[in-house]
C-alpha positions in Angstrom: 0.2 -0.1 0.1 1.4 3.3 -0.7 1.0 5.9 1.7 -0.4 9.2 0.2 0.1 12.4 2.4 -3.4 14.1 2.9 -1.3 16.9 3.0 -0.4 18.4 -0.7 1.3 21.3 -1.0 -1.6 23.6 -2.3 -0.6 26.0 -4.9 -2.5 29.3 -5.1 -3.7 30.7 -8.4 -2.6 33.0 -9.9 -5.9 34.5 -9.5 -5.9 34.7 -5.9 -2.3 35.9 -5.6 -2.8 39.0 -7.8 -6.4 40.0 -5.7 -4.0 39.9 -2.9 -1.2 42.1 -4.5 -3.7 44.7 -5.4 -5.1 44.9 -2.1 -1.9 45.3 -0.5 -1.1 47.9 -2.7 -4.0 50.0 -2.2 -3.4 49.7 1.6 0.0 50.8 1.2 -1.3 53.8 -1.1 -4.0 55.1 1.7 -1.3 54.4 4.2 1.2 56.6 2.4 -1.4 59.2 1.6 -2.7 59.6 5.0 1.3 60.3 5.9 1.6 62.4 3.7 -1.5 64.5 4.7 -0.5 64.1 8.1 2.9 65.7 7.1 1.4 68.6 5.2 -1.0 69.9 8.1 2.0 69.6 10.2 5.1 71.5 8.2 3.2 73.4 5.7 3.6 77.2 5.4 2.0 79.1 7.6 -0.7 82.0 6.7 1.5 85.5 7.7 0.3 86.7 10.9 1.7 89.9 10.2 -1.3 92.6 10.1 -0.6 95.9 9.5 -1.4 98.0 12.7 -4.3 100.7 11.2 -3.8 104.3 13.1 -7.6 103.6 14.2 -9.1 104.9 17.7 -8.7 101.5 18.9 -5.0 101.1 19.1 -4.1 105.2 19.4 -6.0 106.2 22.3 -5.7 103.5 25.5 -7.7 103.4 27.9 -7.1 105.3 31.3 -9.2 105.7 34.3 -11.4 108.8 34.3 -11.5 110.7 38.1 -14.7 110.7 39.8 -14.9 114.3 39.9 -14.8 114.5 35.8 -16.9 112.1 35.4 -19.3 114.0 37.8 -18.6 117.0 36.0 -19.6 115.3 32.3 -22.9 114.5 33.9 -24.0 117.5 34.9 -26.4 119.9 33.1 -23.7 122.5 33.3 -21.8 123.1 29.7 -18.2 121.3 29.7 -15.9 122.4 26.7 -13.1 120.5 25.5 -9.9 122.2 23.8 -8.8 119.9 20.8 -5.4 119.7 20.2 -3.5 118.4 16.8 -2.2 114.9 17.2 -1.4 114.6 13.6 1.9 116.9 13.4 -0.3 119.4 11.7 -1.7 123.2 13.4 -5.3 122.4 13.5 -7.4 123.5 16.6 -10.9 123.0 17.9 -13.3 123.2 20.7 -16.4 120.9 21.4 -18.8 121.9 23.9 -22.0 119.1 25.3 -24.3 120.2 27.9 -27.7 119.0 28.5 -30.6 120.7 27.5 -34.5 120.0 27.8 -33.6 116.3 28.0 -31.2 116.1 25.6 -27.5 115.7 25.1 -26.0 118.7 22.5 -22.5 118.4 21.2 -21.2 121.4 19.4 -18.0 121.2 17.6 -15.9 123.6 16.1 -12.3 122.9 14.0 -10.1 125.3 12.0 -7.0 125.2 10.0 -7.7 121.3 9.3 -5.5 120.1 6.4 -7.4 120.2 3.0 -9.3 116.9 1.6 -11.1 116.1 -1.5 -15.2 115.9 -0.1 -15.6 113.5 -2.8 -13.1 110.9 -1.4 -12.8 112.1 2.2 -14.6 113.7 5.3 -14.0 114.4 8.9 -15.7 112.3 11.4 -16.6 113.2 15.2 -16.1 110.7 17.8 -16.9 110.4 21.6 -14.9 107.9 23.8 -15.4 106.4 26.7 -12.6 105.0 28.6 -13.9 102.7 31.2 -15.4 100.3 30.0 -13.6 101.6 26.6 -16.0 102.1 24.2 -16.6 104.9 21.0 -19.5 106.1 19.2 -19.6 108.2 15.9 -21.4 111.7 15.9 -21.1 112.4 12.7 -19.2 114.0 9.8 -18.6 117.1 10.1 -19.1 120.6 7.4 -17.1 123.0 6.0 -17.7 126.6 6.2 -16.7 129.4 3.7 -14.2 130.6 6.3 -12.2 127.7 6.3 -13.6 126.5 9.7 -15.3 122.9 10.0 -18.6 122.2 12.4 -20.5 119.2 13.7 -23.9 119.9 15.6 -24.9 116.3 17.0 -27.9 115.3 19.6 -28.8 112.5 21.6 -31.2 111.6 24.5 -29.4 112.8 27.9 -27.7 110.2 30.1 -26.8 107.8 27.5 -23.1 108.9 26.8 -22.5 110.5 29.8 -19.3 108.5 30.5 -17.9 109.8 27.4 -15.6 112.3 27.8 -13.0 112.2 25.3 -13.5 113.7 22.0 -11.7 112.6 19.0 -11.8 113.6 14.9 -10.9 111.5 12.4 -9.8 111.9 8.6 -12.1 109.2 6.9 -11.8 107.4 3.4 -15.3 107.7 1.8 -14.6 103.7 1.7 -17.8 102.2 3.9 -15.7 101.3 6.8 -17.5 102.3 9.7 -14.5 102.0 11.7 -12.2 105.2 12.8 -9.6 105.8 10.5 -6.5 108.4 11.2 -6.8 110.8 14.1 -6.5 114.6 13.7 -7.5 116.3 16.8 -8.2 114.7 20.3 -9.6 116.3 23.9 -11.2 115.6 26.9 -14.4 117.6 28.5 -13.1 119.2 32.0 
C-alpha cells in the first residue's frame, strides 16, 4: 500500500495572488496618503499673521481711568468744554462743547486749520470716547464753512453718553468702513 499524504502542497492560483497584491498596494497607497496628509498639515507654510496696524481710535487711544470728579462734571447739566489739540503733526485746533438741554445731550464742535480734503473721497468725522469700559461712538461728519472752519452739531438722549468724556476728530476715507481712521484732533471735557 502506498502512502499518500493527505496534506498536499497547495498552490495558489495566479488569480488569488494578483488580488492579494492589489489589495496590499491599495492599503500601502492609503497609508502613504495619510502620512503625507499629516506631514502637510504639520509642516505646511503658515499664512502670515503680520497685520498692518491701522491708525485707529482703538490702537491710538489707550484706555485710562477717569476720575470721579471728571465723570461727575461730564454728567452734570452744565456746559462743558474740551479744547481739541492736533495729534497729526499739523496746526489744526478746535473746541467741543457739550451740555444737557431739555432732556437732550447737545454736542457742538468747531475745528479750524484742518488739512484740505477732497469732499468726494474723504470727510472729517467726530467721535465720543468712553475710557472705562472702553467704547466709542460716531457723532457724524463735519461740514465745511466758507471761512475755512469745520463744524458739527449732534444731539442724543440725555444720560446715554454721560461717561463719554473724550472727543476725537478723524480723517475718514469714504470707503464704507464704519471704523475710525487717522486721528487729527483729540481733547477731553473738563
